[in-house]
N, CA, C and O of each residue as an XYZ file, in Angstrom:
548
protein
N     101.642     82.848    -14.716
C     101.841     82.009    -13.912
C     100.929     82.893    -12.611
O     100.417     84.009    -12.526
N     101.054     81.815    -11.794
C     100.478     82.956    -10.881
C     101.704     82.640     -9.491
O     102.738     81.999     -9.302
N     100.929     83.409     -8.874
C     101.454     84.476     -7.684
C     101.460     83.868     -6.297
O     100.608     84.460     -5.634
N     101.823     83.308     -5.868
C     101.241     82.611     -4.523
C     101.720     84.029     -3.582
O     102.575     84.915     -3.570
N     100.325     83.467     -2.703
C     100.719     84.285     -1.389
C     101.196     83.478     -0.419
O     100.921     82.279     -0.370
N     102.338     84.397      0.859
C     102.970     83.691      1.693
C     102.053     84.281      3.197
O     102.254     85.159      4.036
N     100.890     83.159      2.932
C      99.683     83.334      4.621
C     100.680     83.733      6.138
O     101.612     82.944      5.987
N     100.832     84.128      6.819
C     100.974     84.298      8.084
C     102.410     84.523      8.446
O     103.046     84.082      9.403
N     102.906     85.585      7.122
C     104.315     86.305      7.139
C     104.078     87.155      7.348
O     103.635     87.695      6.335
N     104.069     88.118      8.593
C     103.955     89.613      7.902
C     105.194     90.414      8.394
O     105.611     90.351      9.551
N     105.847     91.316      7.224
C     107.290     91.918      7.328
C     106.836     92.655      7.850
O     107.062     93.615      7.114
N     106.042     93.199      9.030
C     106.154     94.598      9.561
C     106.959     94.287     10.981
O     107.096     93.139     11.405
N     107.342     95.162     11.484
C     108.195     95.242     13.082
C     107.038     95.060     13.641
O     105.988     95.633     13.352
N     107.355     93.652     15.062
C     106.242     93.715     16.090
C     107.160     94.188     17.099
O     108.378     94.092     17.250
N     105.759     94.991     18.062
C     106.374     95.230     19.302
C     106.710     94.007     20.685
O     106.042     93.019     20.993
N     107.999     94.545     21.315
C     107.755     93.328     22.140
C     108.510     93.987     23.489
O     109.625     94.509     23.456
N     107.754     93.864     24.557
C     108.631     93.995     26.036
C     109.412     93.092     26.403
O     109.147     91.892     26.325
N     111.022     93.822     27.077
C     112.002     92.583     27.432
C     110.931     92.175     28.756
O     110.159     93.107     28.982
N     110.781     91.275     29.442
C     109.893     90.739     30.889
C     111.209     90.443     31.711
O     110.938     90.580     32.903
N     112.548     90.084     31.527
C     113.402     89.838     32.177
C     113.792     90.307     33.322
O     113.987     89.765     34.410
N     113.925     91.869     32.787
C     114.110     92.928     34.191
C     112.738     93.070     35.176
O     112.781     93.206     36.398
N     111.425     93.002     34.293
C     110.208     92.352     35.378
C     109.870     91.611     36.169
O     108.824     91.576     36.817
N     111.307     90.534     36.175
C     110.815     88.958     36.775
C     111.628     88.928     37.630
O     111.548     88.170     38.597
N     112.739     89.902     37.395
C     113.950     90.050     38.698
C     113.621     90.942     39.735
O     114.105     91.049     40.862
N     112.808     91.506     39.229
C     112.648     92.840     40.256
C     111.397     92.047     41.327
O     111.413     92.230     42.544
N     110.208     91.039     40.538
C     109.465     90.101     41.311
C     110.350     89.652     42.548
O     110.202     90.014     43.716
N     111.477     88.624     41.943
C     111.712     87.962     42.952
C     112.762     88.584     43.903
O     113.333     88.157     44.907
N     112.809     89.788     43.196
C     113.869     90.506     44.547
C     113.000     90.983     45.521
O     113.252     90.961     46.726
N     111.632     91.561     44.845
C     110.775     91.860     46.411
C     109.946     90.988     46.759
O     109.349     91.376     47.763
N     109.483     89.604     46.286
C     109.485     88.519     46.884
C     110.524     87.853     48.087
O     110.142     87.702     49.247
N     111.691     87.538     47.685
C     113.036     87.462     48.826
C     112.605     88.668     49.693
O     112.361     88.174     50.794
N     112.359     90.178     49.760
C     112.627     90.855     50.327
C     111.274     91.005     51.570
O     111.337     91.863     52.451
N     110.321     90.217     51.474
C     109.159     89.958     52.262
C     109.301     88.631     52.570
O     108.649     88.207     53.525
N     109.920     87.986     52.045
C     110.093     86.608     53.133
C     111.056     86.978     54.065
O     110.724     86.404     55.102
N     112.225     87.722     54.298
C     112.720     87.466     55.241
C     112.551     89.049     56.072
O     113.295     89.416     56.982
N     111.725     89.618     55.670
C     111.556     90.855     56.844
C     109.906     90.637     57.403
O     109.439     91.277     58.345
N     109.405     89.954     56.884
C     108.136     89.290     57.529
C     107.962     88.846     59.082
O     107.039     89.310     59.752
N     108.987     87.835     59.668
C     109.258     87.462     60.658
C     109.937     88.492     61.557
O     109.900     88.113     62.727
N     110.639     89.848     61.375
C     111.531     90.682     62.001
C     110.089     91.383     62.253
O     110.090     92.117     63.241
N     109.319     91.331     61.813
C     108.170     92.336     61.632
C     107.237     91.860     62.619
O     106.880     92.782     63.352
N     106.587     90.485     62.969
C     106.052     89.616     63.773
C     106.444     89.643     65.223
O     105.806     89.945     66.232
N     107.643     89.253     65.041
C     107.882     88.698     66.726
C     108.617     90.162     67.494
O     108.372     90.334     68.688
N     109.517     91.189     66.749
C     110.019     92.171     67.536
C     111.261     91.780     68.332
O     112.318     91.556     67.741
N     111.163     91.695     69.615
C     111.917     91.201     70.578
C     112.235     89.757     70.082
O     111.373     89.068     69.537
N     113.322     89.394     70.264
C     113.817     88.177     69.884
C     114.177     87.312     71.131
O     115.134     87.604     71.848
N     113.355     86.211     71.366
C     113.764     85.388     72.213
C     113.198     84.133     71.873
O     112.349     83.871     71.021
N     113.982     83.170     72.914
C     113.428     82.019     72.473
C     112.669     80.915     73.182
O     113.020     80.170     74.097
N     111.304     81.035     72.375
C     110.115     80.533     72.587
C     110.634     79.042     73.270
O     111.798     78.700     73.062
N     109.523     77.965     74.283
C     109.539     76.801     73.970
C     109.070     76.116     73.047
O     108.519     76.623     72.070
N     109.184     75.147     73.181
C     108.840     74.421     72.691
C     107.205     73.363     72.374
O     107.702     72.247     72.525
N     106.541     73.243     72.233
C     105.336     72.775     72.459
C     104.180     72.174     71.325
O     104.479     72.128     70.132
N     103.308     71.880     71.644
C     101.954     71.320     70.561
C     101.241     72.514     71.007
O     100.772     72.542     72.144
N     101.104     73.643     70.097
C      99.481     74.494     70.753
C      98.522     74.668     69.450
O      98.582     74.847     68.233
N      97.659     74.506     70.444
C      96.151     75.159     69.715
C      95.988     76.676     69.304
O      96.768     77.515     69.753
N      94.948     77.020     68.431
C      94.763     78.174     67.681
C      94.467     79.371     68.911
O      93.496     79.464     69.662
N      95.664     80.217     68.806
C      95.858     81.778     69.726
C      94.317     82.429     69.154
O      93.547     82.454     68.194
N      94.525     82.880     70.438
C      93.240     83.928     70.694
C      93.273     85.075     69.806
O      92.807     86.158     70.160
N      93.685     84.931     68.924
C      93.527     86.531     67.734
C      93.118     86.879     66.365
O      93.544     87.856     65.750
N      92.055     85.810     65.813
C      91.800     85.672     65.185
C      90.617     87.407     64.625
O      90.426     87.888     63.508
N      90.177     87.782     65.817
C      89.170     88.827     65.903
C      89.569     90.093     66.119
O      88.991     91.016     65.544
N      90.571     90.307     66.941
C      91.433     91.342     67.256
C      92.524     91.223     67.831
O      92.745     90.372     68.693
N      93.456     92.183     67.365
C      94.693     92.563     67.213
C      95.248     92.164     69.014
O      95.127     92.945     69.958
N      95.839     90.784     69.082
C      96.474     90.807     70.451
C      97.156     91.441     71.296
O      97.707     92.339     70.659
N      97.421     91.500     72.268
C      98.000     92.139     73.027
C      99.178     91.679     73.481
O      99.026     91.144     74.579
N     100.334     91.662     73.082
C     101.730     90.533     73.457
C     102.586     91.187     74.726
O     103.195     92.251     74.836
N     102.432     90.428     75.346
C     103.672     90.452     76.765
C     104.769     89.867     76.507
O     104.544     88.741     76.064
N     106.163     90.173     76.598
C     107.018     89.488     76.123
C     107.939     89.533     77.380
O     107.976     90.587     78.015
N     108.659     88.504     77.772
C     109.672     88.609     78.654
C     110.900     87.649     78.541
O     110.895     86.507     79.002
N     112.212     88.360     77.720
C     113.494     88.447     78.147
C     113.884     87.362     78.650
O     113.123     86.623     79.273
N     115.261     87.086     78.429
C     115.867     86.087     78.849
C     116.502     87.020     80.408
O     116.547     86.422     81.483
N     116.819     88.077     80.323
C     117.472     89.003     81.124
C     116.065     89.262     81.785
O     115.902     90.297     82.431
N     115.222     88.507     81.665
C     114.289     89.303     83.310
C     113.165     90.302     82.418
O     111.982     90.175     82.733
N     113.471     91.172     81.447
C     112.846     92.293     81.332
C     111.400     92.271     80.723
O     111.195     91.365     79.916
N     110.648     92.899     80.917
C     109.222     92.467     80.764
C     109.196     94.082     79.535
O     109.738     95.187     79.501
N     108.201     93.280     78.693
C     107.898     94.126     77.231
C     106.134     94.388     76.675
O     105.564     93.476     76.075
N     105.682     95.229     76.859
C     104.468     95.133     76.619
C     104.232     95.735     75.322
O     104.611     96.900     75.201
N     103.759     95.252     74.468
C     103.798     95.480     72.915
C     105.023     96.173     72.352
O     105.310     97.287     71.916
N     105.681     94.876     72.585
C     107.111     95.868     72.385
C     108.012     96.749     72.747
O     109.157     96.807     72.299
N     107.324     97.770     73.920
C     107.859     98.716     74.934
C     108.333     98.049     76.408
O     107.708     97.099     76.879
N     109.118     98.444     76.867
C     109.568     98.216     78.097
C     108.794     98.519     78.906
O     108.148     99.494     78.523
N     108.431     98.080     80.138
C     107.694     98.441     80.693
C     107.474     97.520     82.407
O     107.605     96.308     82.237
N     107.221     97.853     83.709
C     107.114     96.805     84.785
C     106.644     96.410     85.259
O     105.665     97.079     84.930
N     106.165     95.599     86.104
C     104.636     94.551     86.378
C     103.575     95.686     86.451
O     102.703     95.827     85.593
N     103.752     96.683     87.818
C     102.970     97.562     87.764
C     102.865     98.679     87.005
O     102.033     99.505     87.380
N     103.536     98.927     85.977
C     103.120     99.716     84.818
C     101.980     98.220     83.763
O     100.997     98.483     83.071
N     102.477     97.018     83.960
C     101.378     96.302     83.487
C     100.020     95.615     83.872
O      99.025     95.151     83.316
N     100.369     95.747     84.739
C      99.235     95.736     85.908
C      98.037     96.969     85.718
O      96.809     96.876     85.714
N      98.967     98.191     85.558
C      97.334     99.523     85.523
C      97.201     99.477     84.016
O      96.298    100.282     83.789
N      97.597     98.987     82.897
C      97.300     99.151     81.673
C      96.446     97.985     81.696
O      95.393     98.261     81.120
N      96.465     96.735     82.145
C      95.976     95.325     81.179
C      94.219     96.094     82.370
O      93.080     96.044     81.906
N      94.397     96.425     83.168
C      93.367     96.535     84.204
C      92.463     97.672     83.550
O      91.282     97.454     83.819
N      92.644     98.851     82.754
C      91.700     99.122     82.173
C      91.670     98.510     81.215
O      90.462     98.289     81.135
N      92.386     97.754     79.864
C      91.864     97.306     79.009
C      91.211     96.662     79.178
O      90.390     96.676     78.261
N      90.865     95.569     80.299
C      89.776     94.379     80.666
C      88.752     95.175     81.128
O      87.668     94.595     81.207
N      88.784     96.762     81.578
C      87.521     97.395     82.515
C      86.821     97.537     81.016
O      85.692     97.069     81.168
N      86.948     97.903     79.845
C      86.929     98.667     78.643
C      86.437     97.172     78.019
O      85.235     97.180     77.752
N      87.157     95.820     77.716
C      86.460     95.026     76.913
C      87.336     93.550     77.790
O      88.565     93.620     77.751
N      86.913     92.681     78.304
C      87.366     91.818     78.890
C      87.637     90.428     78.129
O      88.311     89.465     78.495
N      87.071     90.583     77.230
C      87.965     89.580     76.270
C      88.665     90.168     75.322
O      88.494     89.922     74.128
N      89.526     91.007     75.776
C      90.921     91.341     75.054
C      91.718     90.556     75.028
O      91.808     90.119     76.175
N      92.626     89.910     74.182
C      93.221     88.774     73.930
C      94.732     89.633     74.393
O      95.065     90.718     73.915
N      95.413     88.955     75.290
C      96.477     88.776     75.639
C      97.614     87.692     75.914
O      97.536     86.895     76.848
N      98.905     87.744     74.822
C      99.396     86.201     74.867
C     100.803     87.072     75.750
O     101.160     88.249     75.807
N     101.335     85.707     76.383
C     102.184     85.789     77.195
C     103.823     85.021     76.050
O     104.037     83.886     75.627
N     104.418     85.996     75.967
C     105.758     85.557     75.128
C     107.228     84.959     75.996
O     108.336     85.228     75.531
N     107.120     84.321     76.994
C     108.099     83.971     77.616
C     109.480     83.144     76.836
O     109.340     82.210     76.046
N     110.718     83.689     77.235
C     111.853     82.769     77.103
C     112.295     82.135     77.159
O     113.333     82.509     77.705
N     112.375     80.638     76.863
C     112.604     79.493     77.068
C     113.523     79.341     78.263
O     113.214     78.612     79.205
N     114.821     80.133     78.218
C     115.755     80.195     79.280
C     114.988     80.901     80.678
O     115.509     80.965     81.792
N     114.406     81.116     80.520
C     114.056     81.627     82.283
C     113.227     80.520     83.171
O     112.743     79.472     82.744
N     113.201     80.851     84.061
C     112.667     80.648     85.194
C     111.258     80.576     85.202
O     110.665     81.475     84.606
N     110.492     79.544     85.848
C     109.261     79.433     85.693
C     108.935     80.331     86.562
O     107.836     80.799     86.264
N     109.496     80.926     87.766
C     108.841     82.053     88.606
C     108.320     82.882     87.714
O     107.130     83.172     87.584
N     109.681     83.446     86.795
C     109.521     84.435     86.028
C     107.922     84.770     85.434
O     106.951     85.527     85.438
N     108.307     84.002     85.127
C     106.790     83.739     83.484
C     105.326     83.869     84.591
O     104.442     84.718     84.473
N     105.379     82.971     85.462
C     103.916     83.088     86.385
C     104.009     84.242     87.150
O     103.065     84.566     87.871
N     105.147     84.988     87.080
C     104.672     86.444     87.532
C     104.176     87.114     86.837
O     103.409     87.847     87.463
N     104.168     87.353     85.541
C     103.272     88.036     84.598
C     102.164     87.516     84.824
O     101.388     88.170     85.519
N     101.657     85.957     84.230
C     100.467     85.456     84.439
C      99.469     85.750     85.779
O      98.239     85.798     85.822
N     100.189     85.877     86.553
C      99.104     86.298     88.015
C      98.693     87.754     87.846
O      97.893     88.109     88.712
N      99.059     88.785     86.877
C      99.164     89.785     86.490
C      98.504     89.952     85.715
O      98.001     91.056     85.506
N      98.315     89.093     85.139
C      97.436     89.250     83.923
C      95.997     88.157     84.307
O      95.084     88.049     83.489
N      95.979     87.453     85.566
C      94.689     86.655     85.983
C      93.800     87.786     86.639
O      92.600     88.015     86.480
N      95.022     88.615     87.659
C      94.278     89.362     88.430
C      93.854     90.925     87.533
O      93.068     91.769     87.963
N      94.633     91.003     86.176
C      93.371     92.222     85.782
C      92.007     91.475     84.924
O      91.142     91.913     84.165
N      92.244     90.495     85.336
C      90.638     89.477     85.093
C      90.577     89.809     83.441
O      89.633     90.399     82.915
N      91.548     89.407     82.857
C      91.497     88.966     81.746
C      90.840     87.644     81.440
O      91.032     86.745     82.258
N      89.904     87.328     80.114
C      89.440     86.477     80.116
C      90.099     85.640     78.993
O      89.805     84.444     79.007
N      90.908     86.049     78.056
C      91.388     85.164     76.956
C      93.419     85.530     76.978
O      94.019     86.565     76.687
N      93.836     84.458     77.351
C      95.134     84.727     77.496
C      95.814     83.541     77.385
O      95.589     82.669     78.225
N      96.816     83.294     76.269
C      97.643     82.842     76.027
C      98.813     82.103     76.030
O      98.775     82.315     74.818
N     100.013     81.316     76.224
C     101.236     81.359     76.690
C     101.849     80.874     74.827
O     101.630     79.795     74.277
N     102.509     81.897     74.320
C     103.074     81.271     72.853
C     104.571     80.833     72.983
O     105.569     81.400     73.426
N     104.298     79.365     72.318
C     105.116     78.410     72.433
C     105.525     78.279     70.590
O     104.902     79.055     69.864
N     106.641     77.223     69.853
C     106.983     77.262     69.284
C     106.310     75.898     68.817
O     106.201     74.943     69.586
N     105.857     75.879     67.476
C     105.807     74.099     67.549
C     106.541     73.563     67.251
O     107.522     73.966     66.627
N     106.247     72.176     67.693
C     107.290     70.936     67.378
C     107.625     70.590     66.363
O     108.410     69.648     66.259
């Protein structure tokens, strides 16, 4: 009688890695980054006006963000400042590089004059690249 070998069946134990915990960890990290990324981008919480916007001038350089909150407080790079300090800072920056981009973020609940006071300071400092930040409709 001939004995047939069973091909394909190996009786040795195989090594296996349980991937469930790695997948759980990956999704946990993904959700964490999705939740924290918007907070890292904005810094100061304001309600931006809605409008259709073009590309902001921040492709090649890090933009300098001026924020005006609903209480008419002014922040430069998330640090409280006054109009006079802002003017001195922007004048020094524009003297070094006139193409330094400045983004003005004003809360939509502010009156028009409060935002325009900051825009006047930016123009007075001879900054060439300035944009008003809005939310896409």
